[in-house]
PQR file with spaces between the fields and no chain letter, atoms N, CA, C, O and H, PARSE charges and radii, in Angstrom:
ATOM       1  N    UNK     1      44.211  -91.306 -202.860 -0.4000 1.5000
ATOM       2  CA   UNK     1      44.664  -89.961 -203.203 -0.0000 2.0000
ATOM       3  C    UNK     1      45.559  -89.420 -202.094  0.5500 1.7000
ATOM       4  O    UNK     1      45.184  -89.437 -200.922 -0.5500 1.4000
ATOM       5  N    UNK     2      46.736  -88.942 -202.467 -0.4000 1.5000
ATOM       6  CA   UNK     2      47.705  -88.451 -201.477 -0.0000 2.0000
ATOM       7  C    UNK     2      47.329  -87.061 -200.987  0.5500 1.7000
ATOM       8  O    UNK     2      46.760  -86.255 -201.723 -0.5500 1.4000
ATOM       9  H    UNK     2      47.041  -88.929 -203.420  0.4000 1.0000
ATOM      10  N    UNK     3      47.660  -86.800 -199.726 -0.4000 1.5000
ATOM      11  CA   UNK     3      47.422  -85.473 -199.154 -0.0000 2.0000
ATOM      12  C    UNK     3      48.455  -84.488 -199.667  0.5500 1.7000
ATOM      13  O    UNK     3      49.567  -84.863 -200.039 -0.5500 1.4000
ATOM      14  H    UNK     3      48.122  -87.455 -199.128  0.4000 1.0000
ATOM      15  N    UNK     4      48.067  -83.226 -199.679 -0.4000 1.5000
ATOM      16  CA   UNK     4      49.013  -82.172 -200.054 -0.0000 2.0000
ATOM      17  C    UNK     4      50.048  -82.007 -198.964  0.5500 1.7000
ATOM      18  O    UNK     4      49.758  -82.196 -197.783 -0.5500 1.4000
ATOM      19  H    UNK     4      47.164  -82.921 -199.376  0.4000 1.0000
ATOM      20  N    UNK     5      51.274  -81.648 -199.371 -0.4000 1.5000
ATOM      21  CA   UNK     5      52.307  -81.373 -198.389 -0.0000 2.0000
ATOM      22  C    UNK     5      52.061  -79.991 -197.809  0.5500 1.7000
ATOM      23  O    UNK     5      51.820  -79.037 -198.549 -0.5500 1.4000
ATOM      24  H    UNK     5      51.509  -81.495 -200.330  0.4000 1.0000
ATOM      25  N    UNK     6      52.118  -79.880 -196.496 -0.4000 1.5000
ATOM      26  CA   UNK     6      51.866  -78.613 -195.823 -0.0000 2.0000
ATOM      27  C    UNK     6      53.182  -77.979 -195.391  0.5500 1.7000
ATOM      28  O    UNK     6      54.104  -78.669 -194.956 -0.5500 1.4000
ATOM      29  H    UNK     6      52.314  -80.654 -195.895  0.4000 1.0000
ATOM      30  N    UNK     7      53.255  -76.666 -195.516 -0.4000 1.5000
ATOM      31  CA   UNK     7      54.417  -75.922 -195.036 -0.0000 2.0000
ATOM      32  C    UNK     7      54.351  -75.860 -193.516  0.5500 1.7000
ATOM      33  O    UNK     7      53.298  -75.570 -192.948 -0.5500 1.4000
ATOM      34  H    UNK     7      52.505  -76.106 -195.869  0.4000 1.0000
ATOM      35  N    UNK     8      55.464  -76.130 -192.863 -0.4000 1.5000
ATOM      36  CA   UNK     8      55.528  -75.992 -191.407 -0.0000 2.0000
ATOM      37  C    UNK     8      55.618  -74.504 -191.100  0.5500 1.7000
ATOM      38  O    UNK     8      56.631  -73.866 -191.387 -0.5500 1.4000
ATOM      39  H    UNK     8      56.320  -76.365 -193.325  0.4000 1.0000
ATOM      40  N    UNK     9      54.556  -73.949 -190.514 -0.4000 1.5000
ATOM      41  CA   UNK     9      54.453  -72.504 -190.327 -0.0000 2.0000
ATOM      42  C    UNK     9      55.482  -71.976 -189.332  0.5500 1.7000
ATOM      43  O    UNK     9      55.992  -70.868 -189.501 -0.5500 1.4000
ATOM      44  H    UNK     9      53.733  -74.467 -190.280  0.4000 1.0000
ATOM      45  N    UNK    10      55.790  -72.752 -188.301 -0.4000 1.5000
ATOM      46  CA   UNK    10      56.791  -72.282 -187.334 -0.0000 2.0000
ATOM      47  C    UNK    10      58.161  -72.200 -187.997  0.5500 1.7000
ATOM      48  O    UNK    10      58.940  -71.296 -187.696 -0.5500 1.4000
ATOM      49  H    UNK    10      55.376  -73.652 -188.164  0.4000 1.0000
ATOM      50  N    UNK    11      58.461  -73.131 -188.895 -0.4000 1.5000
ATOM      51  CA   UNK    11      59.742  -73.105 -189.616 -0.0000 2.0000
ATOM      52  C    UNK    11      59.772  -71.956 -190.612  0.5500 1.7000
ATOM      53  O    UNK    11      60.818  -71.333 -190.797 -0.5500 1.4000
ATOM      54  H    UNK    11      57.828  -73.866 -189.140  0.4000 1.0000
ATOM      55  N    UNK    12      58.653  -71.663 -191.255 -0.4000 1.5000
ATOM      56  CA   UNK    12      58.629  -70.599 -192.259 -0.0000 2.0000
ATOM      57  C    UNK    12      58.863  -69.227 -191.638  0.5500 1.7000
ATOM      58  O    UNK    12      59.342  -68.312 -192.307 -0.5500 1.4000
ATOM      59  H    UNK    12      57.804  -72.169 -191.104  0.4000 1.0000
ATOM      60  N    UNK    13      58.524  -69.085 -190.354 -0.4000 1.5000
ATOM      61  CA   UNK    13      58.744  -67.812 -189.666 -0.0000 2.0000
ATOM      62  C    UNK    13      60.187  -67.665 -189.198  0.5500 1.7000
ATOM      63  O    UNK    13      60.660  -66.545 -189.006 -0.5500 1.4000
ATOM      64  H    UNK    13      58.135  -69.828 -189.811  0.4000 1.0000
ATOM      65  N    UNK    14      60.889  -68.772 -189.011 -0.4000 1.5000
ATOM      66  CA   UNK    14      62.242  -68.737 -188.446 -0.0000 2.0000
ATOM      67  C    UNK    14      63.356  -68.858 -189.470  0.5500 1.7000
ATOM      68  O    UNK    14      64.461  -68.365 -189.242 -0.5500 1.4000
ATOM      69  H    UNK    14      60.505  -69.682 -189.167  0.4000 1.0000
ATOM      70  N    UNK    15      63.084  -69.508 -190.599 -0.4000 1.5000
ATOM      71  CA   UNK    15      64.126  -69.806 -191.576 -0.0000 2.0000
ATOM      72  C    UNK    15      63.791  -69.231 -192.936  0.5500 1.7000
ATOM      73  O    UNK    15      62.625  -69.009 -193.262 -0.5500 1.4000
ATOM      74  H    UNK    15      62.187  -69.908 -190.784  0.4000 1.0000
ATOM      75  N    UNK    16      64.837  -68.991 -193.734 -0.4000 1.5000
ATOM      76  CA   UNK    16      64.675  -68.455 -195.078 -0.0000 2.0000
ATOM      77  C    UNK    16      65.625  -69.206 -195.999  0.5500 1.7000
ATOM      78  O    UNK    16      66.758  -69.502 -195.620 -0.5500 1.4000
ATOM      79  H    UNK    16      65.785  -69.171 -193.469  0.4000 1.0000
ATOM      80  N    UNK    17      65.169  -69.514 -197.203 -0.4000 1.5000
ATOM      81  CA   UNK    17      66.025  -70.160 -198.195 -0.0000 2.0000
ATOM      82  C    UNK    17      66.447  -69.101 -199.205  0.5500 1.7000
ATOM      83  O    UNK    17      65.607  -68.435 -199.809 -0.5500 1.4000
ATOM      84  H    UNK    17      64.248  -69.273 -197.511  0.4000 1.0000
ATOM      85  N    UNK    18      67.754  -68.952 -199.381 -0.4000 1.5000
ATOM      86  CA   UNK    18      68.295  -67.953 -200.312 -0.0000 2.0000
ATOM      87  C    UNK    18      68.112  -68.441 -201.746  0.5500 1.7000
ATOM      88  O    UNK    18      67.846  -69.624 -201.960 -0.5500 1.4000
ATOM      89  H    UNK    18      68.437  -69.493 -198.890  0.4000 1.0000
ATOM      90  N    UNK    19      68.248  -67.556 -202.728 -0.4000 1.5000
ATOM      91  CA   UNK    19      68.132  -67.977 -204.135 -0.0000 2.0000
ATOM      92  C    UNK    19      69.124  -69.070 -204.538  0.5500 1.7000
ATOM      93  O    UNK    19      68.853  -69.847 -205.453 -0.5500 1.4000
ATOM      94  H    UNK    19      68.464  -66.595 -202.554  0.4000 1.0000
ATOM      95  N    UNK    20      70.282  -69.132 -203.851 -0.4000 1.5000
ATOM      96  CA   UNK    20      71.262  -70.177 -204.172 -0.0000 2.0000
ATOM      97  C    UNK    20      70.955  -71.492 -203.463  0.5500 1.7000
ATOM      98  O    UNK    20      71.616  -72.498 -203.725 -0.5500 1.4000
ATOM      99  H    UNK    20      70.502  -68.501 -203.108  0.4000 1.0000
ATOM     100  N    UNK    21      69.952  -71.503 -202.560 -0.4000 1.5000
ATOM     101  CA   UNK    21      69.535  -72.737 -201.899 -0.0000 2.0000
ATOM     102  C    UNK    21      70.055  -72.907 -200.491  0.5500 1.7000
ATOM     103  O    UNK    21      69.833  -73.952 -199.880 -0.5500 1.4000
ATOM     104  H    UNK    21      69.416  -70.686 -202.348  0.4000 1.0000
ATOM     105  N    UNK    22      70.745  -71.907 -199.952 -0.4000 1.5000
ATOM     106  CA   UNK    22      71.234  -72.001 -198.574 -0.0000 2.0000
ATOM     107  C    UNK    22      70.103  -71.669 -197.610  0.5500 1.7000
ATOM     108  O    UNK    22      69.229  -70.856 -197.913 -0.5500 1.4000
ATOM     109  H    UNK    22      70.925  -71.057 -200.448  0.4000 1.0000
ATOM     110  N    UNK    23      70.131  -72.309 -196.446 -0.4000 1.5000
ATOM     111  CA   UNK    23      69.122  -72.054 -195.415 -0.0000 2.0000
ATOM     112  C    UNK    23      69.749  -71.140 -194.368  0.5500 1.7000
ATOM     113  O    UNK    23      70.809  -71.448 -193.823 -0.5500 1.4000
ATOM     114  H    UNK    23      70.840  -72.969 -196.200  0.4000 1.0000
ATOM     115  N    UNK    24      69.089  -70.006 -194.085 -0.4000 1.5000
ATOM     116  CA   UNK    24      69.616  -69.059 -193.107 -0.0000 2.0000
ATOM     117  C    UNK    24      68.615  -68.854 -191.976  0.5500 1.7000
ATOM     118  O    UNK    24      67.423  -69.121 -192.128 -0.5500 1.4000
ATOM     119  H    UNK    24      68.228  -69.756 -194.528  0.4000 1.0000
ATOM     120  N    UNK    25      69.115  -68.378 -190.846 -0.4000 1.5000
ATOM     121  CA   UNK    25      68.259  -68.060 -189.698 -0.0000 2.0000
ATOM     122  C    UNK    25      68.920  -66.995 -188.850  0.5500 1.7000
ATOM     123  O    UNK    25      70.124  -66.762 -188.949 -0.5500 1.4000
ATOM     124  H    UNK    25      70.083  -68.161 -190.722  0.4000 1.0000
ATOM     125  N    UNK    26      68.120  -66.351 -188.013 -0.4000 1.5000
ATOM     126  CA   UNK    26      68.642  -65.393 -187.035 -0.0000 2.0000
ATOM     127  C    UNK    26      68.588  -66.034 -185.671  0.5500 1.7000
ATOM     128  O    UNK    26      67.639  -66.750 -185.354 -0.5500 1.4000
ATOM     129  H    UNK    26      67.141  -66.540 -187.932  0.4000 1.0000
ATOM     130  N    UNK    27      69.595  -65.783 -184.862 -0.4000 1.5000
ATOM     131  CA   UNK    27      69.626  -66.340 -183.511 -0.0000 2.0000
ATOM     132  C    UNK    27      68.540  -65.704 -182.652  0.5500 1.7000
ATOM     133  O    UNK    27      68.273  -64.510 -182.786 -0.5500 1.4000
ATOM     134  H    UNK    27      70.366  -65.201 -185.120  0.4000 1.0000
ATOM     135  N    UNK    28      67.909  -66.479 -181.774 -0.4000 1.5000
ATOM     136  CA   UNK    28      66.906  -65.895 -180.894 -0.0000 2.0000
ATOM     137  C    UNK    28      67.564  -64.954 -179.886  0.5500 1.7000
ATOM     138  O    UNK    28      68.559  -65.310 -179.254 -0.5500 1.4000
ATOM     139  H    UNK    28      68.126  -67.449 -181.665  0.4000 1.0000
ATOM     140  N    UNK    29      67.011  -63.766 -179.742 -0.4000 1.5000
ATOM     141  CA   UNK    29      67.570  -62.758 -178.841 -0.0000 2.0000
ATOM     142  C    UNK    29      66.397  -62.005 -178.238  0.5500 1.7000
ATOM     143  O    UNK    29      65.933  -61.012 -178.799 -0.5500 1.4000
ATOM     144  H    UNK    29      66.203  -63.477 -180.255  0.4000 1.0000
ATOM     145  N    UNK    30      65.916  -62.480 -177.091 -0.4000 1.5000
ATOM     146  CA   UNK    30      64.677  -61.949 -176.586 -0.0000 2.0000
ATOM     147  C    UNK    30      64.822  -61.236 -175.248  0.5500 1.7000
ATOM     148  O    UNK    30      64.390  -60.092 -175.099 -0.5500 1.4000
ATOM     149  H    UNK    30      66.292  -63.287 -176.636  0.4000 1.0000
ATOM     150  N    UNK    31      65.417  -61.895 -174.294 -0.4000 1.5000
ATOM     151  CA   UNK    31      65.516  -61.295 -172.962 -0.0000 2.0000
ATOM     152  C    UNK    31      66.862  -61.634 -172.346  0.5500 1.7000
ATOM     153  O    UNK    31      67.658  -62.363 -172.937 -0.5500 1.4000
ATOM     154  H    UNK    31      65.768  -62.824 -174.414  0.4000 1.0000
ATOM     155  N    UNK    32      67.112  -61.107 -171.162 -0.4000 1.5000
ATOM     156  CA   UNK    32      68.385  -61.278 -170.442 -0.0000 2.0000
ATOM     157  C    UNK    32      69.567  -60.722 -171.246  0.5500 1.7000
ATOM     158  O    UNK    32      70.658  -61.293 -171.234 -0.5500 1.4000
ATOM     159  H    UNK    32      66.465  -60.515 -170.681  0.4000 1.0000
ATOM     160  N    UNK    33      69.341  -59.611 -171.937 -0.4000 1.5000
ATOM     161  CA   UNK    33      70.403  -59.007 -172.745 -0.0000 2.0000
ATOM     162  C    UNK    33      71.448  -58.311 -171.875  0.5500 1.7000
ATOM     163  O    UNK    33      72.604  -58.178 -172.278 -0.5500 1.4000
ATOM     164  H    UNK    33      68.455  -59.147 -171.947  0.4000 1.0000
ATOM     165  N    UNK    34      71.052  -57.873 -170.700 -0.4000 1.5000
ATOM     166  CA   UNK    34      71.971  -57.133 -169.832 -0.0000 2.0000
ATOM     167  C    UNK    34      73.154  -57.998 -169.397  0.5500 1.7000
ATOM     168  O    UNK    34      74.242  -57.481 -169.142 -0.5500 1.4000
ATOM     169  H    UNK    34      70.114  -57.981 -170.372  0.4000 1.0000
ATOM     170  N    UNK    35      72.945  -59.307 -169.314 -0.4000 1.5000
ATOM     171  CA   UNK    35      74.010  -60.222 -168.887 -0.0000 2.0000
ATOM     172  C    UNK    35      74.988  -60.539 -170.001  0.5500 1.7000
ATOM     173  O    UNK    35      76.091  -61.019 -169.740 -0.5500 1.4000
ATOM     174  H    UNK    35      72.061  -59.727 -169.521  0.4000 1.0000
ATOM     175  N    UNK    36      74.597  -60.275 -171.247 -0.4000 1.5000
ATOM     176  CA   UNK    36      75.434  -60.632 -172.386 -0.0000 2.0000
ATOM     177  C    UNK    36      76.327  -59.453 -172.784  0.5500 1.7000
ATOM     178  O    UNK    36      75.948  -58.290 -172.637 -0.5500 1.4000
ATOM     179  H    UNK    36      73.701  -59.885 -171.459  0.4000 1.0000
ATOM     180  N    UNK    37      77.515  -59.779 -173.288 -0.4000 1.5000
ATOM     181  CA   UNK    37      78.443  -58.726 -173.705 -0.0000 2.0000
ATOM     182  C    UNK    37      77.959  -58.120 -175.024  0.5500 1.7000
ATOM     183  O    UNK    37      77.169  -58.725 -175.749 -0.5500 1.4000
ATOM     184  H    UNK    37      77.822  -60.723 -173.408  0.4000 1.0000
ATOM     185  N    UNK    38      78.450  -56.914 -175.314 -0.4000 1.5000
ATOM     186  CA   UNK    38      78.082  -56.240 -176.564 -0.0000 2.0000
ATOM     187  C    UNK    38      78.531  -57.060 -177.766  0.5500 1.7000
ATOM     188  O    UNK    38      77.836  -57.134 -178.779 -0.5500 1.4000
ATOM     189  H    UNK    38      79.091  -56.424 -174.725  0.4000 1.0000
ATOM     190  N    UNK    39      79.688  -57.666 -177.638 -0.4000 1.5000
ATOM     191  CA   UNK    39      80.234  -58.506 -178.715 -0.0000 2.0000
ATOM     192  C    UNK    39      79.302  -59.688 -178.990  0.5500 1.7000
ATOM     193  O    UNK    39      79.023  -60.016 -180.143 -0.5500 1.4000
ATOM     194  H    UNK    39      80.252  -57.606 -176.815  0.4000 1.0000
ATOM     195  N    UNK    40      78.828  -60.315 -177.924 -0.4000 1.5000
ATOM     196  CA   UNK    40      77.924  -61.457 -178.062 -0.0000 2.0000
ATOM     197  C    UNK    40      76.604  -61.022 -178.692  0.5500 1.7000
ATOM     198  O    UNK    40      76.067  -61.727 -179.547 -0.5500 1.4000
ATOM     199  H    UNK    40      79.055  -60.048 -176.987  0.4000 1.0000
ATOM     200  N    UNK    41      76.078  -59.873 -178.283 -0.4000 1.5000
ATOM     201  CA   UNK    41      74.830  -59.364 -178.844 -0.0000 2.0000
ATOM     202  C    UNK    41      74.974  -59.070 -180.333  0.5500 1.7000
ATOM     203  O    UNK    41      74.071  -59.368 -181.115 -0.5500 1.4000
ATOM     204  H    UNK    41      76.514  -59.300 -177.589  0.4000 1.0000
ATOM     205  N    UNK    42      76.112  -58.484 -180.733 -0.4000 1.5000
ATOM     206  CA   UNK    42      76.355  -58.201 -182.154 -0.0000 2.0000
ATOM     207  C    UNK    42      76.410  -59.485 -182.968  0.5500 1.7000
ATOM     208  O    UNK    42      75.871  -59.557 -184.072 -0.5500 1.4000
ATOM     209  H    UNK    42      76.846  -58.242 -180.098  0.4000 1.0000
ATOM     210  N    UNK    43      77.068  -60.499 -182.412 -0.4000 1.5000
ATOM     211  CA   UNK    43      77.206  -61.758 -183.155 -0.0000 2.0000
ATOM     212  C    UNK    43      75.870  -62.482 -183.279  0.5500 1.7000
ATOM     213  O    UNK    43      75.657  -63.235 -184.229 -0.5500 1.4000
ATOM     214  H    UNK    43      77.506  -60.440 -181.515  0.4000 1.0000
ATOM     215  N    UNK    44      74.966  -62.258 -182.319 -0.4000 1.5000
ATOM     216  CA   UNK    44      73.648  -62.892 -182.382 -0.0000 2.0000
ATOM     217  C    UNK    44      72.741  -62.230 -183.424  0.5500 1.7000
ATOM     218  O    UNK    44      71.783  -62.847 -183.890 -0.5500 1.4000
ATOM     219  H    UNK    44      75.139  -61.646 -181.547  0.4000 1.0000
ATOM     220  N    UNK    45      73.034  -60.987 -183.788 -0.4000 1.5000
ATOM     221  CA   UNK    45      72.207  -60.280 -184.770 -0.0000 2.0000
ATOM     222  C    UNK    45      72.482  -60.733 -186.207  0.5500 1.7000
ATOM     223  O    UNK    45      71.636  -60.571 -187.087 -0.5500 1.4000
ATOM     224  H    UNK    45      73.812  -60.485 -183.409  0.4000 1.0000
ATOM     225  N    UNK    46      73.656  -61.295 -186.436 -0.4000 1.5000
ATOM     226  CA   UNK    46      74.061  -61.700 -187.786 -0.0000 2.0000
ATOM     227  C    UNK    46      73.288  -62.955 -188.199  0.5500 1.7000
ATOM     228  O    UNK    46      73.125  -63.880 -187.404 -0.5500 1.4000
ATOM     229  H    UNK    46      74.343  -61.427 -185.722  0.4000 1.0000
ATOM     230  N    UNK    47      72.812  -62.979 -189.453 -0.4000 1.5000
ATOM     231  CA   UNK    47      72.139  -64.182 -189.949 -0.0000 2.0000
ATOM     232  C    UNK    47      73.177  -65.262 -190.207  0.5500 1.7000
ATOM     233  O    UNK    47      74.266  -64.983 -190.708 -0.5500 1.4000
ATOM     234  H    UNK    47      72.945  -62.228 -190.099  0.4000 1.0000
ATOM     235  N    UNK    48      72.837  -66.483 -189.865 -0.4000 1.5000
ATOM     236  CA   UNK    48      73.768  -67.603 -189.986 -0.0000 2.0000
ATOM     237  C    UNK    48      73.190  -68.671 -190.909  0.5500 1.7000
ATOM     238  O    UNK    48      71.975  -68.841 -191.011 -0.5500 1.4000
ATOM     239  H    UNK    48      71.953  -66.710 -189.457  0.4000 1.0000
ATOM     240  N    UNK    49      74.096  -69.385 -191.578 -0.4000 1.5000
ATOM     241  CA   UNK    49      73.695  -70.459 -192.473 -0.0000 2.0000
ATOM     242  C    UNK    49      73.586  -71.761 -191.692  0.5500 1.7000
ATOM     243  O    UNK    49      74.360  -72.006 -190.766 -0.5500 1.4000
ATOM     244  H    UNK    49      75.083  -69.247 -191.495  0.4000 1.0000
ATOM     245  N    UNK    50      72.621  -72.593 -192.071 -0.4000 1.5000
ATOM     246  CA   UNK    50      72.473  -73.912 -191.453 -0.0000 2.0000
ATOM     247  C    UNK    50      72.955  -74.941 -192.470  0.5500 1.7000
ATOM     248  O    UNK    50      72.308  -75.145 -193.497 -0.5500 1.4000
ATOM     249  H    UNK    50      71.993  -72.394 -192.823  0.4000 1.0000
ATOM     250  N    UNK    51      74.088  -75.591 -192.196 -0.4000 1.5000
ATOM     251  CA   UNK    51      74.652  -76.514 -193.175 -0.0000 2.0000
ATOM     252  C    UNK    51      74.127  -77.945 -193.021  0.5500 1.7000
ATOM     253  O    UNK    51      73.481  -78.292 -192.032 -0.5500 1.4000
ATOM     254  H    UNK    51      74.614  -75.426 -191.362  0.4000 1.0000
ATOM     255  N    UNK    52      74.424  -78.747 -194.017 -0.4000 1.5000
ATOM     256  CA   UNK    52      74.261  -80.195 -193.936 -0.0000 2.0000
ATOM     257  C    UNK    52      72.840  -80.711 -193.839  0.5500 1.7000
ATOM     258  O    UNK    52      71.908  -80.148 -194.412 -0.5500 1.4000
ATOM     259  H    UNK    52      74.949  -78.465 -194.820  0.4000 1.0000
ATOM     260  N    UNK    53      72.703  -81.793 -193.101 -0.4000 1.5000
ATOM     261  CA   UNK    53      71.436  -82.518 -193.017 -0.0000 2.0000
ATOM     262  C    UNK    53      70.334  -81.683 -192.385  0.5500 1.7000
ATOM     263  O    UNK    53      69.173  -81.781 -192.784 -0.5500 1.4000
ATOM     264  H    UNK    53      73.460  -82.251 -192.635  0.4000 1.0000
ATOM     265  N    UNK    54      70.689  -80.861 -191.400 -0.4000 1.5000
ATOM     266  CA   UNK    54      69.678  -80.026 -190.750 -0.0000 2.0000
ATOM     267  C    UNK    54      69.072  -79.044 -191.751  0.5500 1.7000
ATOM     268  O    UNK    54      67.866  -78.799 -191.737 -0.5500 1.4000
ATOM     269  H    UNK    54      71.632  -80.781 -191.076  0.4000 1.0000
ATOM     270  N    UNK    55      69.911  -78.487 -192.614 -0.4000 1.5000
ATOM     271  CA   UNK    55      69.432  -77.586 -193.665 -0.0000 2.0000
ATOM     272  C    UNK    55      68.488  -78.290 -194.625  0.5500 1.7000
ATOM     273  O    UNK    55      67.489  -77.714 -195.057 -0.5500 1.4000
ATOM     274  H    UNK    55      70.890  -78.686 -192.626  0.4000 1.0000
ATOM     275  N    UNK    56      68.801  -79.520 -194.955 -0.4000 1.5000
ATOM     276  CA   UNK    56      67.954  -80.312 -195.848 -0.0000 2.0000
ATOM     277  C    UNK    56      66.588  -80.558 -195.216  0.5500 1.7000
ATOM     278  O    UNK    56      65.555  -80.459 -195.879 -0.5500 1.4000
ATOM     279  H    UNK    56      69.612  -79.988 -194.604  0.4000 1.0000
ATOM     280  N    UNK    57      66.601  -80.882 -193.917 -0.4000 1.5000
ATOM     281  CA   UNK    57      65.347  -81.150 -193.217 -0.0000 2.0000
ATOM     282  C    UNK    57      64.473  -79.904 -193.148  0.5500 1.7000
ATOM     283  O    UNK    57      63.251  -79.986 -193.270 -0.5500 1.4000
ATOM     284  H    UNK    57      67.440  -80.962 -193.379  0.4000 1.0000
ATOM     285  N    UNK    58      65.104  -78.757 -192.952 -0.4000 1.5000
ATOM     286  CA   UNK    58      64.346  -77.500 -192.879 -0.0000 2.0000
ATOM     287  C    UNK    58      63.770  -77.168 -194.255  0.5500 1.7000
ATOM     288  O    UNK    58      62.633  -76.707 -194.350 -0.5500 1.4000
ATOM     289  H    UNK    58      66.097  -78.690 -192.852  0.4000 1.0000
ATOM     290  N    UNK    59      64.536  -77.396 -195.313 -0.4000 1.5000
ATOM     291  CA   UNK    59      64.028  -77.178 -196.670 -0.0000 2.0000
ATOM     292  C    UNK    59      62.798  -78.035 -196.930  0.5500 1.7000
ATOM     293  O    UNK    59      61.834  -77.598 -197.558 -0.5500 1.4000
ATOM     294  H    UNK    59      65.460  -77.771 -195.236  0.4000 1.0000
ATOM     295  N    UNK    60      62.854  -79.265 -196.432 -0.4000 1.5000
ATOM     296  CA   UNK    60      61.729  -80.180 -196.600 -0.0000 2.0000
ATOM     297  C    UNK    60      60.498  -79.656 -195.840  0.5500 1.7000
ATOM     298  O    UNK    60      59.375  -79.748 -196.334 -0.5500 1.4000
ATOM     299  H    UNK    60      63.637  -79.620 -195.922  0.4000 1.0000
ATOM     300  N    UNK    61      60.719  -79.112 -194.645 -0.4000 1.5000
ATOM     301  CA   UNK    61      59.621  -78.549 -193.859 -0.0000 2.0000
ATOM     302  C    UNK    61      58.994  -77.342 -194.566  0.5500 1.7000
ATOM     303  O    UNK    61      57.796  -77.087 -194.437 -0.5500 1.4000
ATOM     304  H    UNK    61      61.632  -79.037 -194.244  0.4000 1.0000
ATOM     305  N    UNK    62      59.826  -76.604 -195.317 -0.4000 1.5000
ATOM     306  CA   UNK    62      59.347  -75.421 -196.026 -0.0000 2.0000
ATOM     307  C    UNK    62      58.768  -75.757 -197.399  0.5500 1.7000
ATOM     308  O    UNK    62      58.224  -74.887 -198.080 -0.5500 1.4000
ATOM     309  H    UNK    62      60.799  -76.811 -195.421  0.4000 1.0000
ATOM     310  N    UNK    63      58.889  -77.013 -197.799 -0.4000 1.5000
ATOM     311  CA   UNK    63      58.376  -77.429 -199.111 -0.0000 2.0000
ATOM     312  C    UNK    63      59.236  -76.963 -200.251  0.5500 1.7000
ATOM     313  O    UNK    63      58.729  -76.733 -201.349 -0.5500 1.4000
ATOM     314  H    UNK    63      59.331  -77.720 -197.246  0.4000 1.0000
ATOM     315  N    UNK    64      60.535  -76.814 -200.024 -0.4000 1.5000
ATOM     316  CA   UNK    64      61.445  -76.315 -201.067 -0.0000 2.0000
ATOM     317  C    UNK    64      62.247  -77.439 -201.717  0.5500 1.7000
ATOM     318  O    UNK    64      63.166  -77.168 -202.490 -0.5500 1.4000
ATOM     319  H    UNK    64      60.947  -77.001 -199.131  0.4000 1.0000
ATOM     320  N    UNK    65      61.919  -78.687 -201.418 -0.4000 1.5000
ATOM     321  CA   UNK    65      62.654  -79.809 -202.016 -0.0000 2.0000
ATOM     322  C    UNK    65      61.769  -80.586 -202.942  0.5500 1.7000
ATOM     323  O    UNK    65      62.211  -81.568 -203.539 -0.5500 1.4000
ATOM     324  H    UNK    65      61.173  -78.907 -200.790  0.4000 1.0000
């Protein structure tokens, strides 16, 4: 009897799969903000898509494949 596939909990907290199937994430922004420019901080707040094979692997970790 095969084991159930488990969702990777660390991945589920960091990544999201959109209704169209794209994998998105937010850049980590925790400390040392004073050294970064305002432009860099703004760009880190935007959610970004993860393309290609890495996106496929994350979907597999989330049990969406």
